[in-house]
C-alpha positions in Angstrom: 5.0 32.2 -11.5 8.2 30.8 -9.9 7.6 32.9 -6.8 4.4 30.8 -6.2 6.3 27.5 -6.1 6.5 25.9 -2.8 8.5 22.8 -1.7 7.1 19.9 0.3 9.0 16.9 1.7 7.3 13.6 1.2 8.6 10.8 3.5 7.5 7.7 1.6 8.3 4.4 3.3 7.9 1.0 1.5 8.4 -2.5 2.7 11.9 -2.7 1.3 13.1 0.9 1.1 12.3 4.4 2.3 12.9 7.7 0.6 12.4 11.4 1.1 11.2 13.1 -2.0 10.8 16.9 -2.5 7.9 18.1 -4.5 7.8 21.6 -6.0 4.3 22.7 -6.7 2.7 25.7 -8.4 -0.6 26.3 -10.1 0.6 24.6 -13.3 3.8 23.0 -12.1 4.5 19.7 -10.2 8.1 18.4 -10.0 9.4 15.7 -7.9 13.0 14.9 -7.0 14.6 12.4 -4.7 16.5 13.9 -1.8 17.5 10.6 -0.1 16.8 6.9 -0.3 17.6 4.3 2.3 17.1 0.6 2.8 14.3 -0.8 5.0 15.7 -4.1 6.1 13.6 -6.0 8.7 15.5 -7.9 11.3 14.8 -11.4 12.6 15.4 -11.6 16.4 14.7 -14.5 18.7 11.2 -13.4 19.4 10.3 -12.9 15.7 10.5 -10.6 12.7 10.8 -6.9 13.5 11.1 -3.5 11.7 14.3 -1.6 12.4 12.3 1.6 13.2 15.3 3.5 14.6 17.2 3.0 11.3 14.1 4.2 9.4 13.8 7.3 11.6 17.5 8.0 11.0 16.9 7.7 7.3 14.0 10.2 7.6 16.3 12.7 9.4 19.0 12.2 6.8 16.5 12.8 4.1 15.1 16.0 5.7 18.7 17.2 6.0 19.3 16.5 2.3 16.0 18.0 1.3 16.9 21.6 2.3 14.3 24.2 2.9 10.7 22.9 2.7 7.3 24.4 3.5 5.9 21.2 5.0 6.6 17.5 5.7 4.2 14.6 5.2 4.7 10.9 6.0 3.2 7.8 4.4 4.0 4.1 4.8 2.7 0.6 4.6 -0.3 -0.2 6.7 -1.4 -2.2 9.8 1.9 -2.2 11.7 2.4 0.0 14.8 4.6 0.9 17.8 3.5 0.7 21.4 4.4 3.5 23.8 4.6 3.4 27.6 3.1 6.1 29.9 6.2 8.3 29.3 5.8 8.1 25.6 8.8 5.8 25.1 8.7 3.0 22.5 8.2 -0.5 23.9 10.4 -2.5 21.5 10.7 -2.6 17.8 7.4 -2.8 15.9 6.4 -6.3 14.8 6.6 -7.0 11.0 3.3 -8.0 9.4 5.0 -11.1 7.9 5.8 -12.3 11.5 4.2 -15.7 12.3 2.5 -14.5 15.5 -1.0 -14.1 13.9 -1.2 -17.6 12.5 -4.5 -19.1 13.6 -5.6 -15.9 15.3 -8.4 -15.0 12.9 -10.2 -18.3 13.7 -10.2 -17.3 17.4 -11.6 -13.9 16.6 -14.3 -15.4 14.4 -15.4 -17.7 17.2 -16.4 -14.5 19.1 -17.4 -12.4 16.2 -18.2 -14.4 13.0 -16.3 -13.3 9.9 -19.6 -12.3 8.1 -20.5 -9.9 11.0 -17.0 -8.6 11.2 -17.0 -7.7 7.5 -20.4 -6.2 7.7 -19.2 -3.9 10.4 -15.7 -3.0 9.1 -15.7 -3.9 5.4 -12.1 -5.1 5.6 -10.8 -8.1 3.8 -9.4 -11.0 5.6 -5.6 -10.7 5.8 -3.9 -12.6 8.6 -1.8 -9.6 9.6 -4.6 -7.0 10.1 -4.0 -4.8 13.1 -7.0 -6.4 14.9 -5.4 -9.8 14.7 -2.1 -8.5 15.8 -3.6 -7.0 18.9 -5.5 -10.2 19.7 -2.2 -12.1 19.2 -0.4 -9.8 21.6 -3.1 -10.2 24.3 -1.4 -11.2 27.6 2.0 -10.1 26.6 4.1 -7.9 28.9 4.5 -5.3 26.1 0.8 -4.8 25.5 0.1 -4.7 29.2 2.6 -1.9 29.6 1.3 0.1 26.6 -0.5 3.3 27.0 -0.6 4.3 23.4 -0.6 2.6 19.9 0.7 4.6 17.0 0.7 3.4 13.4 4.1 3.6 11.7 3.6 7.1 10.0 2.0 8.5 13.2 4.9 7.1 15.3 7.5 8.9 13.1 5.4 12.1 13.1 5.3 11.9 16.9 9.1 11.7 17.1 9.3 14.7 14.7 6.8 16.9 16.5 5.9 15.5 19.9 2.2 15.4 18.9 0.2 12.2 18.6 -2.7 11.4 16.2 -4.1 8.5 14.2 -4.5 9.2 10.5 -7.9 8.0 9.1 -6.9 6.3 5.8 -4.3 4.2 7.7 -6.6 3.6 10.6 -9.1 2.1 8.2 -6.7 -0.8 7.6 -6.8 -1.8 11.3 -10.2 -3.6 11.0 -11.5 -1.3 13.8 -13.1 1.4 11.6 -16.7 1.6 10.4 -16.3 2.7 6.7 -19.9 4.1 6.7 -19.3 6.5 9.7 -15.5 6.9 9.1 -15.1 6.5 12.8 -14.1 3.7 15.1 -16.3 0.6 15.2 -17.0 0.7 18.9 -19.1 -2.5 18.8 -16.4 -4.6 17.2 -13.8 -3.3 19.7 -16.0 -3.9 22.6 -16.9 -7.5 21.5 -13.2 -8.4 21.0 -11.8 -6.7 24.0 -9.8 -4.1 22.1 -9.2 -0.9 24.1 -9.7 2.0 21.6 -8.2 4.3 24.3 -4.8 3.0 23.1 -5.3 5.1 19.9 -4.6 8.8 19.6 -7.5 11.0 18.2 -8.3 10.5 14.5 -6.8 13.0 12.0 -7.9 13.6 8.4 -5.6 14.1 5.4 -4.8 17.8 5.4 -5.0 18.3 9.1 -2.0 19.9 10.9 0.2 17.4 12.7 2.5 19.8 14.6 5.8 21.5 14.0 9.3 20.0 13.8 10.7 20.0 17.3 13.8 22.2 18.0 16.0 19.1 18.3 14.8 17.9 14.9 15.5 21.4 13.4 19.0 21.4 14.8 19.7 17.8 13.6 18.4 18.5 10.1 19.6 22.0 9.7 16.1 23.3 8.8 14.9 26.7 9.8 11.6 26.7 11.7 8.8 26.8 11.9 8.3 23.7 9.6 4.9 22.2 9.9 4.1 18.5 9.5 0.9 18.0 7.5 -1.2 14.9 7.8 -1.5 13.2 4.4 -3.1 10.0 3.3 -0.6 8.2 5.5 -1.4 4.7 4.1 0.8 4.7 1.0 -2.0 3.3 -1.1 -4.3 6.1 -0.1 -1.6 8.6 -1.3 -1.0 6.6 -4.5 -4.7 6.5 -5.4 -5.0 10.2 -4.8 -2.3 10.5 -7.5 -4.1 8.4 -10.1 -4.3 10.7 -13.1 -7.9 9.9 -14.0 -10.1 12.2 -16.0 -13.5 10.9 -14.8 -15.1 8.2 -12.6 -15.1 5.2 -14.9 -11.6 3.9 -14.0 -9.9 1.1 -12.2 -6.5 1.4 -10.6 -3.7 -0.9 -9.7 -1.1 0.4 -7.2 1.9 -1.8 -7.9 5.0 -2.5 -5.9 5.7 -5.2 -3.3 1.9 -5.6 -3.4 -0.6 -5.1 -6.2 -3.7 -3.3 -4.9 -6.4 -3.5 -7.6 -9.8 -1.9 -7.5 -12.1 1.1 -7.8 -12.6 4.4 -6.1 -16.2 4.6 -4.8 -18.4 7.0 -2.9 -19.7 4.3 -0.4 -18.5 0.9 0.9 -19.7 -2.4 -0.5 -20.5 -4.6 2.5 -22.3 -7.5 0.9 -21.6 -11.1 1.7 -20.6 -11.6 -1.9 -18.0 -8.9 -1.5 -16.6 -10.6 1.6 -16.5 -13.9 -0.1 -14.5 -12.3 -2.9 -12.1 -10.9 -0.3 -12.5 -7.2 -1.2 -11.6 -4.5 1.2 -13.2 -1.1 1.9 -10.4 1.2 2.9 -10.9 5.0 3.3 -9.5 7.5 0.9 -9.4 11.3 0.4 -12.6 13.4 0.4 -15.0 10.8 1.6 -14.0 8.2 -1.0 -13.6 4.4 -0.4 -10.8 2.4 -1.9 -12.6 -0.8 -2.9 -9.8 -3.2 -3.7 -8.2 -6.6 -3.5 -4.7 -7.3 -2.2 -2.6 -9.3 -4.6 0.8 -10.6 -3.7 2.4 -8.3 -6.4 6.0 -7.9 -7.4 7.1 -9.5 -4.1 7.0 -12.8 -6.0 9.6 -11.5 -8.5 11.6 -9.6 -5.9 12.0 -12.8 -3.8 13.0 -14.8 -6.9 15.6 -12.3 -8.0 17.0 -12.3 -4.5 17.2 -16.2 -4.6 18.9 -16.0 -8.0 21.7 -13.8 -6.8 20.3 -10.4 -8.0 20.6 -10.8 -11.8 20.1 -7.8 -14.0 16.3 -7.2 -14.2 16.2 -5.7 -17.7 17.8 -8.8 -19.2 15.5 -11.1 -17.2 12.4 -9.3 -18.4 13.6 -9.4 -22.0 14.1 -13.1 -21.8 10.7 -13.5 -20.1 9.1 -11.7 -23.0 10.3 -14.4 -25.4 8.8 -17.2 -23.3 5.4 -18.5 -24.6 2.5 -16.9 -22.8 0.4 -18.5 -20.2 2.2 -21.9 -20.1 1.8 -21.9 -16.4 0.0 -19.6 -13.9 -0.3 -19.6 -10.2 -2.7 -17.8 -7.8 -0.9 -14.5 -7.1 -3.1 -13.9 -4.1 -2.3 -17.2 -2.4 -1.1 -16.8 1.2 1.3 -19.7 0.5 3.5 -17.0 -1.1 3.4 -14.6 1.8 6.5 -15.6 3.7 10.0 -14.9 2.4 12.4 -17.6 1.1 12.5 -20.3 -1.5 10.2 -18.5 -3.9 11.3 -20.1 -7.2 10.8 -23.5 -5.6 7.4 -22.6 -4.2 6.2 -21.4 -7.6 7.5 -24.6 -9.2 5.7 -26.7 -6.5 2.4 -24.8 -7.2 2.7 -25.4 -10.9 3.5 -29.1 -10.4 0.6 -29.5 -8.0 -1.8 -28.1 -10.5 -0.6 -30.3 -13.3 1.0 -27.4 -15.3 4.5 -27.3 -16.9 7.1 -26.5 -14.2 9.2 -23.4 -15.1 12.8 -24.6 -15.8 14.7 -21.3 -15.9 14.6 -17.9 -14.4 13.0 -16.5 -17.6 10.2 -19.1 -17.5 9.6 -18.4 -13.8 9.5 -14.7 -14.4 7.0 -15.1 -17.2 4.9 -17.3 -15.0 4.9 -14.6 -12.3 4.0 -11.8 -14.7 1.3 -13.8 -16.5 -0.1 -14.7 -13.0 -0.1 -11.1 -11.9 -1.8 -9.9 -15.0 -4.4 -12.6 -14.6 -4.9 -11.6 -10.9 -5.3 -8.0 -12.0 -8.0 -9.1 -14.5 -9.9 -11.1 -11.9 -9.8 -8.3 -9.4 -11.0 -5.6 -11.8 -13.8 -7.9 -13.2 -15.0 -8.8 -9.8 -14.9 -5.2 -8.5 -17.0 -4.0 -11.4 -19.6 -6.7 -10.8 -19.7 -6.4 -7.0 -19.9 -2.6 -6.9 -22.0 -2.2 -10.1 -19.4 0.3 -11.3 -18.2 -0.3 -14.9 -14.8 1.1 -16.1 -13.3 2.1 -19.4 -9.6 2.3 -18.5 -7.1 0.8 -16.0 -4.5 3.1 -14.4 -1.3 1.5 -13.2 0.7 3.6 -10.8 3.8 2.8 -8.7 6.9 0.7 -9.3 5.2 -1.6 -11.7 4.9 1.2 -14.3 8.6 0.5 -15.0 7.7 -3.0 -16.1 6.4 -2.6 -19.6 5.8 -6.3 -20.0 3.5 -6.4 -17.0 1.6 -3.3 -18.1 1.1 -4.7 -21.6 0.0 -8.1 -20.2 -2.5 -6.4 -17.9 -4.0 -4.6 -20.8 -4.2 -7.8 -22.8 -5.7 -9.7 -19.9 -8.3 -7.0 -19.0 -9.2 -6.2 -22.6 -8.9 -2.5 -21.6 -6.4 0.2 -22.2 -3.8 0.7 -19.5 -2.4 4.1 -18.6 0.9 3.6 -16.7 2.2 6.4 -14.5 3.2 8.1 -12.4 5.8 5.8 -10.9 6.2 7.8 -7.7 2.4 8.0 -7.1 2.5 7.7 -3.3 5.0 10.5 -3.0 3.1 12.7 -5.4 -0.2 12.1 -3.6 1.6 12.9 -0.3 2.9 16.2 -1.8 -0.4 17.2 -3.4 -2.3 16.8 -0.1 0.3 19.0 1.6 0.0 21.5 -1.3 -3.8 21.5 -1.0 -3.7 22.0 2.8 -1.6 25.1 2.0 -4.0 26.5 -0.6 -1.9 25.7 -3.7 -4.2 23.2 -5.4 -8.0 22.5 -5.4 -10.1 19.4 -4.9 -9.2 15.8 -5.8 -10.3 16.4 -9.4 -8.0 19.4 -9.5 -5.1 17.5 -8.2 -5.6 14.9 -10.9 -5.8 17.5 -13.7 -2.5 18.8 -12.5 -1.0 15.3 -12.7 -2.3 14.8 -16.2 -0.7 18.0 -17.3 2.6 17.5 -15.7 3.4 13.7 -15.4 4.8 11.3 -18.0 2.1 8.7 -18.8 2.4 5.7 -21.1 -0.7 4.1 -22.8 -0.9 0.4 -23.6 -3.7 -0.9 -25.9 -4.9 -4.4 -25.4 -3.7 -7.0 -28.0 -5.7 -9.9 -29.3 -8.8 -11.2 -27.6 -9.2 -12.3 -24.0 -10.2 -15.9 -24.7 -6.8 -17.3 -23.8 -6.8 -15.4 -20.5 -10.3 -16.8 -19.8 -8.9 -20.3 -20.4 -6.0 -19.7 -18.1 -8.4 -18.4 -15.4 -10.5 -21.5 -15.8 -7.4 -23.7 -15.6 -6.2 -22.0 -12.4 -9.6 -22.4 -10.8 -9.4 -26.2 -11.4 -12.7 -26.3 -13.3 
């Protein structure tokens, strides 16, 4: 059996850190170890907030060197952001960070040409001020965009540097607001109406497609022996994470937790109704013809920013203290764009509580409890709304990603939803990345087979709901101001 094990390097880049994980996969075996972790620290320069893409690429190379012999490499990252290349294939400046202010007010200009209802009906994508479409409209007239011959989303840019080959992976492309989720191809009408040149994008790739071989220079720098293929995975980290949801059937909801909470359903077709648009649900593409029907919630970013403002106190103690704070004293809208920008998060949460006539948190423990109650409430609203809008009932909620380490958040989500929560795996994006590579190389079967392997091999924790949901309904009503 051990002779059948193969090793796959998963490059998994988040908004605050990157890592290279090594997955060893066999017919009844799935093990994941961390080869290298590195900081992803954006940099504010005079022209705005930028990603330090060269530091990230250096971290990837360091990680591949630490990984040792691997049978393939796959890359996933956050969505929407991209690099622009000139005619020689050289990068035109550091990629702009999605939290940069350049897209403020841009959506309204877009809607003046193509109303929001028609844009949603064509692309199924939620409104978010940083969608790639709005970034491109914001960049119109800039010297950088004028000089650009190619646009590569972040994972595709790193893959290009590793292999010299260019492509645009579909699950990540579906976050640009330029893909038609029904055809799983570009929305040529939207691009034409808004003056977006789709020729900037490299040809579409599917998860599992080959993406080239590591260049000789990369092999030399990492010490790897070639040939080492790069395999296209679900390069939007949420697509990889949802692929690693250990569900045993179709009646499940998922919450991918981390800097963001992505809460929703896996469907066979998009939901493009006006009610869905009004509820700000997105239809992003997943593996094997699936649609990730979900809502973006601000997520643990709220807590991360508070912890940073408080001087990095020990998180375990903070969560223990928060568990002793009375529940639902104060809640805020965890999806409010007012919390999008960095800085002053404790004060902004206090201001939101004060403005809504609720008790103002007076300590880090109280603020932490406010955040976790608010996230659980936002999870409840998203899952209730998704079931109603998609006519797709669920029996269980799966939480994957970094939030699985937060037992209080998992329990509160079970309590708020009135449904059992199954938490795990923590490294869902990396596992989904590895499993798509393994499937491309014939080691595992379809999506259901991938999930059966996860159920057999990964540590999962179940949380049963406590009490009734009436107090959560009351808090939801209070937050809505009714």
